[in-house]
N, C-alpha and C positions, 0 to 999 in steps of 0.2 A: 020430513025430513029436520027440523025443528029440531028434534030428539038427538038424531047422531048428530047434528051440529053441536049441541050441547053435551052431548058423548066426547066428539073430537078436542072440544076447548078443554074437559076437563082430562082428559090424556095429555095433553101437549103441555099443560101445568106442571099433569105429576113427573112429566118426564123432564121439564125444564128443573124443579126440584129437584129428582135425583141426581140433574145433572150438576146443579149447584153443590148437592151435598158429597157426589164424588170429588167434587174439583176440589171442595174446603179439606178435604182431606191430604186430598195430595198436597195442598198449600202448606197444610201442618205439617207434615213430612217432609216438607224442601225446607221450611223455616229450620227445622230440629238439624238439619243437614248444613244451613247454611250459617249457623250463627257462630262457630269458629270463624268465618272466612271473613265475616261482616265484622266482627270484635277486631279481628286483623288489620283491615279497611282502614275503621274506627282508629286504632293508636297508632297507624302509621300518620294519618292525617293528623292527628292530635301530638306528635312527635315535628311533624314539620306543617306548623298552621302559618295562612298567610294572608295580610290585609285586604282591608278591600278593594279591587280593580287590578289585585296585583297574583290572582290565583291562579301561576301560570302553571305551577308541578299540577297543583289538585286538579284542574279542569284538564290537566295530560291524560292523569290517570284513569279521568273518569269518560274521555272521549277516546281511550284506548280499550276501555274493557267495553264500552256501546258499541264497538266498529266492531269488534268478535263475535259480540252478541249478533251479528247481522242485522244492525237497525239504521236506519238513515241518519246519519250526524253531523250537527251544524255548528262550527265553533266558532268562538270569536265576537257572539252575541257580545254585545254592552264589555266592549273587552275583553272579559274570560267567560263570558258565559258557553254552554253547552247545552244543545237543545237536540230529543232524540225522539223517533216514531217508531213505534211498533206498530204493525198492520197485522189484526189477527186475521185469520180464516174465514171469519163467517162473519154479515153484514149486520151492523150495531153503530151504537152513539160513540163519542169520543172522550177522551177524557183525560184532564191535565193534572200527573202529581208533578210538586216544583220539592225541592230540597235547597237549602242554602250553601255555602261552601265558606265565608270569609270568616275569619277569626278577629280579635280583638287587641287593641296596645293593651294588653297587661302582660304582667310580669309573675309566669306560675309559682304558686305556694304550696301545693299539694308535693305529695311524696310516691306518687304513683311512678315504675319504673321508666312510662315511657311520657314522662312529661317531659314539657318541651320548653328548651334552651334559647330560644332563636329570638335575636335581637330585629331590629329595624329602625327605620324611622317614621316618625310621626308627628306633624304641623313643626319641624324640625327638631325635633331631640329625638335621640336612641332611645327605643321603648322596648320591653320584652312583649313577644306575641305569644297568645294564649288563647286556645278553644275555648275561651270562658263564659258560649252560650251551649254551646253542645251542635255546633251546625258541621262537627267530623262526624256526628252520629247520624246527622241529618243525611247528607252525602253518601256515608256509607250503607245506610236503609234504604236510600233512593236506589243505590247502585243492587243490592242484593231484587231488591221488586224487580228489577229490571230483568235480570237473567231469572228470576220463577218462572215471571210472564212472558218471555222468549221463548222458554220452553213450554209452554202452554197455548204456545199461538195457534197451533193447527185447530185446535179447539175453543180458541179466544175469539168472541164478535167484538168488531169496533176496533178501535184506536188508540192507542196508550201516547199520550204525547208525555218526556219525561223533560222536565225543566230542571236546570243544575244551574242556580242563580249567583253571579257575584255579586257582592258589595251592600249587603242586607242589613251593614249596622251602619254605613254611607259611604262617603267617597271623599277624598283630600279634596282640600280647599282647592275650588278653581277647576274639579271633573265635574262629569254627571257618569251615573251608573246604577246598577240596582232593580228593582223593580219597571221604575218606569224608563229608563234607559232600556230594559226590553220590548216594554210596550214602544216606543219611539220608532227603534229597529223592525219593528215589523214582526214582534214573535208570533200574532195571528194570522199572520199573514202565509204563516206554515202549517198551520192547522189550526181552527178557529172551536176552540172546548166548548161542549155541553156541558161541562163540567170540571170543578177545579175543586182538588184536595190539597190539603199542605198539614206539616205536623209539627212540633214542635217538642223538645225534650223539656223536662220545669221541674225546678228542685223541690216545687212546694207541694207535689203529689208524689206520695209511695209509691215503689217498681210495681206494676201489676193494675195499676189501676190506669186509665185516662178522662178526661176531662173537657167538654165543652160548655156550648149553650147555644139554642138560635139568638138569630138576631143580632144586637152588637155584644160584641165580645170583646174585645181590644182596643184600644183607647187612639184617636188619632194623635199625633205628634209631631208639634216643631219644636225646631231646634230654634236659639238666638244667640247674640254675640251683644253685651252692652260695653262702651268702652269710656271711662271718665275720665276725662281730662283736667290734670290740676295742672301747679307752676312746680316746677321741680325747687327742691332747698335742700339745704344740708338738714341733716337730722338734729343736729342739737338747734337750730334755727328754723324751727315747723312755720312759727308766723311771719317768715320770709317767704312763704311759699303760699300753694293751696293745695293741701294733704287729697290728696286720688282714693290712698287706702283707706282712711277715714273714711272717705265718702263710700267708696265700694262696699264699707262696713254696715253703714247706714243702709243702703241700700236694700244688701242681703236681708237684714233682719225688717225690714217695712216689706221685700215681698212677700216675707212669710203670714202676712197678713191680707193678701188677695185667696187666698184658700181661707184660711183660720176665721174670717173675721168679715168677707165681703162675697163670698159665693157661696151660694146652695147648693153644698154637695150631695144633702136627698134627695134631689132630685136626680143630678148625673155626677160623678165623683171627676175631680179636677184634681192635677198637680201642676205646682210651680217648682223647680228645683235646680239648682244650681250645680255644675258637677267639675268648673274649673275656674283659679282664678289665676292670672299670671299679671305682675308688675314689680318692679325693683330689681335691683342686680345686688345693692349691697345695704350692711349692717347701717350703716351712717347717711343713706341719700337716702332720701325722700324722692319717690320718680313722678314724672310728670303725668304719666296715663298708668291707668290698671284696666285690663281686660280680663272678664266674665263670660263663660259660657254658659248657657242652662239648657232645660228643655221646658216643654208643657204641655200635658196629655188634658184632651178635650172630649167630649164624645158628643158634640154638635157643632154646627157652621156656627150658629148665635153665642154659645157659653164661650167658643172659641175668640170671636171676636169681642168680647166683653173683658177677657182676661187680659188679651193684648192689652186694649186699652187701660186696663189699670195698670198692671204693667210698665204701660206708657208713661203715664201719669206719675208714679212713682219715679221712675228713673230721672222723669226732668226737674221735678221739681227738691229731691232732697238735695241732686247735684247742684240746681240754685243755689237754695239754700245755704249750701258747706262753700259757696264760690268758685265752685268749681261747674264746667258742663258735661251732657250723657247724651251716648244717644243709646237706641235701640235698634238692631238690624235683626228683623226676621230671616233668615237662612233659606232656600230655595228648595223646592221638593217636599214641603211636609207631608207625612203619611197618612192617607184619610182612615174612617175607624174601618176595623175590620166588623164587616157584618155579615155575620153567618146564615146564609138564605133557609128561609124554615123549612120548606117542603124538602130541599136536598137533605138537612140536619138532619128531619125522622129516619131518613132511609139511611143515614151514615151511622147515627145511633143505632138503631136495628141489628145493621150492619157488626156493631163493635159490641153489643149483647151478645150476640152467638157465636161469637169468635172466644171473645173472653169473658163469657159470665153479664150477668143482670146488673151484677152489683162492685163490677171492676170499672162500670162506665160512670161518673158523676156529671152534675149537674151544676156548675160552675155559675159566680156572679161574674159580673162586667170586672175585666182587667186592667190595671192603667201601663201596664207593658203594652210599646207598639209594634207594627210589622209591615214592612211592604208590600206582604203578602194582599194588604188591602188593594194596591192597584189594580192586579186582577178580578180582583171581586167584582170590582165595577162595571166589568164585561161579561161575565157570565156568572150562575149559580155556584157559589162555593161556599164549602167549610173547610174552618182550622178548627184541630184541636190540638191537647195537649197530653203529653207522654209523663209518667212520674217514674221520677229517678233516683228518687230518696231512696235508701234501704228503710224496709218496715219498720225496723225497729227504730230509727232515728227518728227524733221528735222534730217535724216538721219546721217548726219556729227557730231551730238553732241549723238547718241547715245550709250548706255556705249558698248562696241566692246565685243566681241568672247573674253573669258581671261580674262575678267575685273571683280573686286570685286563689283562692281555694275551692273553685266551681267543684263536682265534683259526681261523675256519673255513674250508677251503680249499670254494671255494663248486661246484668239481666232485663232492665228495661229495653236494650235494643232489639229484641227479640220481639218485644209486646210491643213496637215499635212499627217493624217490619210485618208484623203478623196484623195490626190495625189497617198498614197500609194496602197490604196484599186482598185481605177480606172486603175492604171496601171497594177497593179497585173492580174486583172481579164481581161482584154482587150487582155492582153498577152496570159494567158491560153487560151482564147476563138479564138488565131488564128490573131489576130493583131485587132488596134483600130481602130474606126470606124472615118471617116472623120470628120475635124470639120467644122457644117454647116450639117452636116447628120440628 
């Protein structure tokens, strides 16, 4: 009897592997067929970008597509979010696949024929709007993933939860949004995933490669606002007032020492950056105040608090030394660290190696970029990976960075992202990834 049970178990394993191999072949055929359509979607989104919490056109296109596939679709979560469920015909786990939809307040400088010329308002100013971080590609990839998997539903185990998220790049002042808002509005009441997968196109990897690491992968991020208050005066008589511009400049210079001289970055990386300065309206008027906006990136609560304390001391004391005052305001909803679940990462790496080849899957160092995907990762085992989109012949050091006005997506990398997402999802639903070389 024991021998028969062993033979039955071996047969079931063999049949599962055979089904996985057949379905994997079907996935690759579908990817080749879908690639032109995915690029068409991506270019349309690129030409029509929308800022966070304003993704009305994008989410409408996504929802209409998912409804045509016969999925259960929910709209309006966290303002413009779209969630859809695909139930396979066979019992199995639930996997969540996530893409972000929002663009950035960046005026595009690329020469692609589908470049954005969209203008919008951001913080009271007219700005260009651009998919300078590749969320147009993410949205198109997940739309295609949904269509391919919907065609396999009669043989698919488990449930796939597709999450198209708004406002990953942040929300307008005074609003809430993004991943934390989706969670607050009951995302996991729709379905509770057993695993969560996300991807991001990235300029520091060549096309054809993907990268990830187990454990802490991407930094926790904080956004802050510093307001320096002086006393307005004529530019020809600076001694009659207190110059907040000079004070702000000294604060910025002093902040550079927080990381370079006061933080042990051999233990964990950290960053403090100022990204915007606003003060004054005329060449010969010293204003009464200056506003600065910046970000901190850290990999743990102790390091985070230590850096906040050091920044606070510099802001207060440098301002006082100049006869001014200054306040540091930490903005709400900081992003936690993106922490890839080690066991799930092992499965994902195996799937990626089989799908793309072992040499295409890179183990990366910790990255000081941040992602609100981390909010989902607090609730279920999750893995986030990066997809290369810089042409193989280009020096990665000179490739326009994510968030650059010249950010460029080598569109052959979109198929790599689609292939990665599909194989990871199907392998997980079928009970685990095949072993590389099997």
